[in-house]
TORVEX-59981 format. One line per 3 residues: number of its first residue (from 1); their letters; for each residue x, y, z of N, C-alpha, C, O. Coordinates in nm, 2 decimals. Example, Ala and Ser with C-alpha at 12.3 -4.5 7.8 and 13.67 -1.06 7.14 Angstrom:
1 = as = 1.32/-0.57/0.78/1.23/-0.45/0.78/1.32/-0.33/0.78/1.42/-0.33/0.85 ~ 1.28/-0.22/0.71/1.37/-0.11/0.71/1.29/0.00/0.79/1.34/0.11/0.80
END
This chain:
1 = mhs = -19.42/1.81/24.47/-19.46/1.85/24.34/-19.34/1.98/24.30/-19.29/2.04/24.39 ~ -19.33/2.00/24.17/-19.24/2.11/24.13/-19.34/2.19/24.03/-19.40/2.12/23.95 ~ -19.33/2.32/24.02/-19.41/2.40/23.95/-19.33/2.51/23.88/-19.25/2.58/23.94
4 = ish = -19.36/2.53/23.75/-19.30/2.65/23.69/-19.40/2.73/23.62/-19.51/2.68/23.60 ~ -19.38/2.84/23.58/-19.48/2.93/23.46/-19.42/2.93/23.34/-19.30/2.95/23.33 ~ -19.50/2.91/23.23/-19.45/2.93/23.09/-19.55/2.96/23.00/-19.65/2.89/22.98
7 = rgf = -19.53/3.06/22.95/-19.62/3.14/22.84/-19.77/3.15/22.89/-19.87/3.12/22.82 ~ -19.78/3.18/23.03/-19.93/3.20/23.07/-19.98/3.07/23.13/-20.09/3.07/23.19 ~ -19.91/2.96/23.14/-19.95/2.83/23.17/-19.87/2.79/23.31/-19.76/2.84/23.33
10 = rit = -19.94/2.72/23.38/-19.87/2.67/23.50/-19.84/2.52/23.47/-19.93/2.43/23.45 ~ -19.71/2.48/23.48/-19.69/2.34/23.45/-19.63/2.29/23.60/-19.55/2.35/23.66 ~ -19.70/2.18/23.63/-19.66/2.11/23.75/-19.61/1.96/23.73/-19.69/1.89/23.67
13 = arp = -19.47/1.91/23.77/-19.43/1.80/23.72/-19.46/1.71/23.85/-19.43/1.76/23.97 ~ -19.51/1.58/23.83/-19.54/1.49/23.92/-19.48/1.36/23.89/-19.55/1.26/23.88 ~ -19.34/1.34/23.88/-19.30/1.24/23.86/-19.29/1.13/23.95/-19.27/1.16/24.07
16 = yql = -19.31/1.00/23.91/-19.32/0.90/24.00/-19.23/0.79/23.99/-19.18/0.78/23.88 ~ -19.19/0.70/24.08/-19.09/0.59/24.06/-19.17/0.47/24.04/-19.27/0.44/24.11 ~ -19.13/0.40/23.93/-19.18/0.28/23.93/-19.12/0.14/24.01/-19.01/0.10/23.98
19 = lat = -19.20/0.09/24.09/-19.16/0.00/24.19/-19.07/-0.11/24.13/-18.97/-0.14/24.19 ~ -19.09/-0.17/24.01/-19.05/-0.30/23.95/-18.91/-0.25/23.89/-18.83/-0.34/23.87 ~ -18.88/-0.13/23.87/-18.75/-0.09/23.78/-18.67/0.00/23.86/-18.55/0.01/23.84
22 = ghw = -18.73/0.09/23.95/-18.67/0.20/24.02/-18.66/0.32/23.92/-18.61/0.42/23.95 ~ -18.70/0.31/23.82/-18.71/0.42/23.72/-18.79/0.52/23.73/-18.89/0.50/23.81 ~ -18.79/0.63/23.69/-18.89/0.75/23.70/-18.96/0.78/23.59/-18.90/0.78/23.48
25 = tid = -19.07/0.81/23.59/-19.17/0.86/23.47/-19.22/0.99/23.47/-19.22/1.06/23.58 ~ -19.27/1.03/23.37/-19.32/1.17/23.36/-19.47/1.16/23.37/-19.54/1.08/23.31 ~ -19.52/1.26/23.46/-19.67/1.28/23.47/-19.67/1.43/23.49/-19.58/1.48/23.56
28 = iei = -19.76/1.51/23.42/-19.75/1.65/23.43/-19.89/1.71/23.43/-19.98/1.65/23.37 ~ -19.92/1.83/23.50/-20.04/1.90/23.48/-19.99/2.03/23.42/-19.89/2.08/23.45 ~ -20.08/2.07/23.33/-20.07/2.20/23.27/-20.21/2.27/23.29/-20.32/2.22/23.27
31 = srk = -20.18/2.41/23.34/-20.33/2.47/23.39/-20.32/2.61/23.36/-20.21/2.67/23.37 ~ -20.43/2.67/23.31/-20.44/2.81/23.29/-20.58/2.85/23.34/-20.68/2.79/23.30 ~ -20.59/2.97/23.41/-20.72/3.01/23.44/-20.85/2.93/23.49/-20.97/2.95/23.47
34 = ghl = -20.78/2.82/23.56/-20.86/2.73/23.65/-20.90/2.61/23.56/-20.99/2.53/23.59 ~ -20.84/2.59/23.44/-20.86/2.47/23.35/-20.74/2.39/23.36/-20.62/2.44/23.37 ~ -20.76/2.27/23.35/-20.62/2.18/23.39/-20.63/2.07/23.29/-20.74/2.02/23.26
37 = rtf = -20.51/2.03/23.23/-20.50/1.90/23.15/-20.38/1.82/23.20/-20.29/1.88/23.26 ~ -20.38/1.69/23.19/-20.28/1.61/23.25/-20.23/1.54/23.14/-20.31/1.52/23.05 ~ -20.10/1.50/23.12/-20.03/1.43/23.02/-19.92/1.35/23.11/-19.88/1.37/23.22
40 = ssd = -19.88/1.24/23.02/-19.79/1.15/23.07/-19.70/1.09/22.96/-19.75/1.10/22.85 ~ -19.59/1.04/22.99/-19.50/0.99/22.88/-19.46/0.83/22.91/-19.46/0.79/23.02 ~ -19.43/0.77/22.82/-19.35/0.63/22.85/-19.21/0.63/22.85/-19.15/0.52/22.87
43 = dry = -19.15/0.75/22.84/-19.02/0.76/22.86/-18.98/0.74/23.02/-19.05/0.78/23.11 ~ -18.85/0.69/23.04/-18.81/0.66/23.16/-18.67/0.72/23.20/-18.58/0.73/23.12 ~ -18.66/0.76/23.34/-18.54/0.82/23.36/-18.47/0.76/23.49/-18.54/0.69/23.57
46 = lne = -18.34/0.77/23.50/-18.27/0.70/23.62/-18.30/0.76/23.75/-18.30/0.69/23.84 ~ -18.32/0.90/23.77/-18.33/0.97/23.88/-18.47/1.07/23.88/-18.52/1.09/23.77 ~ -18.50/1.11/23.98/-18.61/1.21/24.00/-18.59/1.35/23.94/-18.68/1.41/23.89
49 = qea = -18.46/1.39/23.95/-18.41/1.52/23.90/-18.43/1.54/23.77/-18.49/1.63/23.72 ~ -18.38/1.42/23.69/-18.38/1.40/23.55/-18.53/1.39/23.50/-18.56/1.43/23.39 ~ -18.63/1.33/23.58/-18.75/1.31/23.53/-18.83/1.47/23.55/-18.92/1.51/23.48
52 = iaq = -18.78/1.54/23.64/-18.85/1.65/23.67/-18.81/1.76/23.56/-18.89/1.84/23.51 ~ -18.67/1.77/23.51/-18.62/1.83/23.41/-18.69/1.80/23.27/-18.73/1.90/23.19 ~ -18.70/1.69/23.24/-18.77/1.61/23.13/-18.92/1.65/23.13/-18.98/1.67/23.02
55 = sfa = -18.99/1.66/23.25/-19.13/1.67/23.25/-19.15/1.81/23.22/-19.26/1.84/23.16 ~ -19.06/1.92/23.25/-19.09/2.05/23.21/-19.04/2.07/23.06/-19.10/2.16/23.01 ~ -18.96/2.00/23.00/-18.92/2.02/22.87/-19.04/1.96/22.77/-19.09/2.01/22.68
58 = far = -19.08/1.83/22.82/-19.20/1.77/22.77/-19.33/1.88/22.76/-19.41/1.90/22.67 ~ -19.35/1.94/22.87/-19.47/2.04/22.88/-19.44/2.16/22.79/-19.53/2.19/22.71 ~ -19.33/2.21/22.80/-19.31/2.32/22.69/-19.32/2.28/22.55/-19.35/2.36/22.46
61 = rii = -19.29/2.15/22.53/-19.32/2.12/22.37/-19.46/2.09/22.36/-19.51/2.10/22.25 ~ -19.53/2.05/22.45/-19.68/2.06/22.43/-19.74/2.19/22.41/-19.81/2.21/22.32 ~ -19.70/2.28/22.50/-19.75/2.43/22.49/-19.72/2.47/22.36/-19.80/2.54/22.30
64 = age = -19.60/2.44/22.31/-19.57/2.51/22.16/-19.63/2.42/22.06/-19.60/2.45/21.94 ~ -19.70/2.31/22.08/-19.77/2.23/21.98/-19.68/2.14/21.90/-19.70/2.12/21.78 ~ -19.59/2.09/21.96/-19.48/2.01/21.91/-19.50/1.85/21.93/-19.44/1.76/21.87
67 = isg = -19.58/1.84/22.02/-19.62/1.69/22.04/-19.76/1.64/21.99/-19.86/1.66/22.04 ~ -19.74/1.57/21.87/-19.88/1.49/21.82/-19.96/1.42/21.93/-19.92/1.33/22.00 ~ -20.07/1.47/21.94/-20.19/1.40/22.02/-20.19/1.46/22.14/-20.27/1.41/22.23
70 = csv = -20.11/1.56/22.17/-20.13/1.63/22.30/-20.14/1.79/22.26/-20.07/1.85/22.18 ~ -20.25/1.84/22.34/-20.28/1.99/22.29/-20.34/2.03/22.44/-20.40/1.96/22.52 ~ -20.30/2.17/22.44/-20.37/2.26/22.55/-20.46/2.37/22.49/-20.48/2.48/22.54
73 = asl = -20.51/2.33/22.36/-20.60/2.43/22.30/-20.72/2.46/22.37/-20.77/2.57/22.36 ~ -20.77/2.35/22.45/-20.89/2.39/22.52/-20.85/2.49/22.64/-20.94/2.57/22.69 ~ -20.74/2.49/22.68/-20.69/2.59/22.80/-20.69/2.73/22.75/-20.69/2.83/22.83
76 = hqg = -20.69/2.74/22.61/-20.68/2.89/22.57/-20.81/2.96/22.58/-20.82/3.08/22.58 ~ -20.91/2.89/22.58/-21.06/2.93/22.57/-21.10/3.00/22.71/-21.19/3.07/22.73 ~ -21.01/2.96/22.81/-21.05/3.01/22.96/-21.01/3.14/22.97/-21.03/3.20/23.07
END
């Protein structure tokens, strides 16, 4: 797993490879002060490195409030 910090949150990228196609997908954890939310995306990538980079970009957009239906508001309460 790969992790970074962003605006007081810890982002952990957990991409996984789909057996049927060999493509990689996004699965992330965003945590703050012992509280955790997980998110995923239907987007697919050709390799693990690209999936990791896109996982972090996706998480940053969630934290910025740019992804409809994805929120870390409950993590601000901790």
